[in-house]
C-alpha positions as CSV (number, residue, x, y, z in Angstrom):
1,M,94.3,115.8,102.7
2,T,95.1,112.1,102.4
3,M,97.5,111.1,100.2
4,N,96.1,108.1,97.7
5,A,98.7,106.2,95.3
6,N,98.6,108.5,92.1
7,D,99.2,110.7,94.8
8,I,102.4,109.2,96.2
9,L,103.5,108.5,92.4
10,T,103.8,111.8,91.3
11,R,105.1,113.2,94.6
12,L,108.1,110.3,94.2
13,R,108.6,110.8,90.3
14,Y,109.0,114.6,90.9
15,A,111.3,114.0,94.0
16,L,113.7,111.5,92.1
17,D,113.2,113.7,88.9
18,I,111.8,110.2,86.8
19,K,111.3,110.6,83.5
20,D,108.4,108.5,81.4
21,A,110.9,106.1,79.7
22,E,112.5,105.5,83.6
23,M,109.0,105.1,85.0
24,V,108.2,102.2,82.4
25,E,111.6,100.3,83.3
26,I,110.8,101.1,87.3
27,F,107.2,99.3,87.1
28,A,109.1,96.1,84.0
29,L,111.6,95.6,87.3
30,G,108.8,95.9,90.1
31,G,106.8,93.2,87.8
32,I,104.5,95.3,85.7
33,E,104.4,95.9,82.3
34,T,103.3,98.8,81.4
35,T,103.8,101.8,78.7
36,K,104.6,105.7,78.6
37,A,101.2,106.2,77.9
38,E,99.2,104.2,81.2
39,V,101.9,106.1,83.1
40,Q,101.3,109.9,82.1
41,D,97.8,108.5,82.7
42,M,98.9,107.3,86.4
43,L,100.1,111.0,87.4
44,S,97.5,112.9,85.2
45,K,94.4,114.4,86.8
46,S,91.0,113.6,85.2
47,K,89.4,116.9,82.9
48,N,86.5,118.6,84.5
49,S,83.3,117.3,85.2
50,P,80.6,118.4,83.7
51,D,79.3,120.2,86.4
52,G,82.9,122.3,86.5
53,E,84.3,120.8,89.5
54,T,87.3,117.9,88.9
55,P,87.1,115.9,92.6
56,D,91.0,116.1,94.1
57,E,91.5,112.1,94.0
58,E,90.7,111.5,90.4
59,Y,93.3,110.2,88.2
60,V,93.1,109.4,84.4
61,K,94.1,105.6,85.7
62,M,93.8,105.0,89.5
63,I,96.7,102.5,91.0
64,D,95.8,100.6,94.0
65,N,98.7,100.3,96.6
66,K,100.0,96.7,94.9
67,T,100.9,98.9,92.1
68,L,102.5,101.0,94.1
69,E,104.3,99.3,95.8
70,S,106.1,96.9,92.6
71,F,106.9,100.3,91.6
72,L,109.0,100.8,95.2
73,N,110.0,97.3,95.2
74,G,111.5,98.4,91.0
75,C,112.9,101.7,92.8
76,V,114.6,99.1,94.9
77,T,115.8,96.8,92.4
78,L,117.1,99.2,89.7
79,K,119.5,101.5,92.7
80,R,120.2,98.4,94.3
81,G,120.4,95.5,92.0
82,P,118.3,92.4,92.0
83,Q,118.3,90.3,94.9
84,E,118.5,86.5,95.3
85,E,115.1,84.8,95.5
86,T,113.8,82.9,99.0
87,P,110.7,81.8,100.3
88,E,110.7,84.9,102.7
89,S,111.7,87.1,100.0
90,V,108.5,86.4,98.0
91,K,106.3,86.4,101.3
92,N,107.6,90.2,102.3
93,Q,108.0,91.6,98.5
94,F,104.0,92.7,99.3
95,L,103.7,94.4,103.0
96,M,100.8,97.5,101.9
97,R,97.1,96.3,102.4
98,D,94.2,97.5,101.1
99,D,93.1,99.9,103.9
100,N,96.0,102.2,103.0
101,R,96.9,101.9,107.2
102,N,100.8,101.1,106.5
103,V,101.2,102.8,103.2
104,N,103.6,105.8,104.2
105,N,105.2,102.9,106.7
106,I,106.1,101.0,103.4
107,L,107.0,104.1,101.2
108,L,109.6,105.6,104.1
109,K,111.1,102.0,104.5
110,K,111.4,100.5,100.3
111,L,112.7,104.3,99.7
112,K,115.6,104.1,102.7
113,I,116.5,101.0,101.1
114,A,116.5,102.0,97.8
115,L,118.5,104.9,98.6
116,S,120.7,103.3,100.6
117,L,120.0,106.3,103.0
118,T,120.6,106.3,107.1
119,S,118.4,107.2,109.6
120,E,120.3,110.0,110.0
121,E,120.1,110.8,106.9
122,M,116.3,110.7,106.9
123,M,115.9,112.9,109.6
124,D,117.9,116.0,107.3
125,I,115.6,115.2,105.0
126,L,112.7,114.9,106.9
127,H,114.7,118.7,108.3
128,D,115.7,120.2,104.7
129,A,111.4,120.1,104.4
130,G,110.6,121.5,108.1
131,V,109.9,118.7,109.9
132,T,112.0,118.1,112.8
133,V,111.4,114.3,114.3
134,S,114.0,112.1,117.0
135,K,115.4,109.3,116.2
136,S,113.1,106.8,118.5
137,E,110.0,108.5,115.9
138,L,112.0,107.7,112.9
139,S,112.7,104.2,114.0
140,A,109.1,103.7,115.4
141,V,107.5,104.2,111.9
142,L,110.5,102.2,110.1
143,R,109.6,98.9,112.5
144,K,107.5,96.1,110.9
145,E,103.8,96.5,112.1
146,G,102.6,94.5,115.2
147,H,106.2,95.4,117.2
148,R,105.4,96.7,120.8
149,N,107.1,100.2,119.3
150,Y,105.7,100.2,115.7
151,K,103.9,103.6,114.9
152,E,101.8,104.7,111.9
153,C,103.3,107.0,109.9
154,G,100.5,109.7,108.4
155,D,100.5,111.6,105.2
156,R,102.3,114.8,106.9
157,Y,105.9,112.9,107.1
158,A,105.6,111.4,104.3
159,R,104.2,114.5,101.8
160,N,107.7,116.2,103.6
161,F,109.9,113.4,102.8
162,L,109.3,113.7,99.6
163,K,109.6,117.4,99.4
164,G,112.9,116.8,100.9
165,L,113.6,114.3,98.9
166,A,112.9,117.4,96.0
167,H,115.3,119.6,97.4
168,I,118.2,117.0,97.1
169,Y,117.9,115.3,93.9
170,R,116.4,118.7,92.2
171,A,118.5,121.0,93.7
């Protein structure tokens, strides 16, 4: 089962125990104006269809990767404070693609920055979720796409990283 942007947002909200009002604030810090009702729609699955089946990936309000990345940027700003705007930082603000190829890599990078995590702490979080990863494997998923040692991060690592975060923040 592949995760979409709504799944990631839902899991992240649960893992970090973020309330609806704080979600609205984080979106605003990331440059997107939204309301509590819109946030709830992003996190709520659709009601059953007339044939009695609900597709797994149908949310009331589907979001795209840019919306998810705006939320992650808002998390970084909330936790670390605003960054000085330079032409380079504006250019690097949005790194996700529409084809979902590097979403999990960007998710891990931005959470590492927002939560001020070291590589060892990230490895511990994954270990708590039952995934053993070496420092070089973790380094490969945190590298810039195009680097010769870059490795695409699968849903399994991202899902388990969010699960490990939930163990820490909800304990």
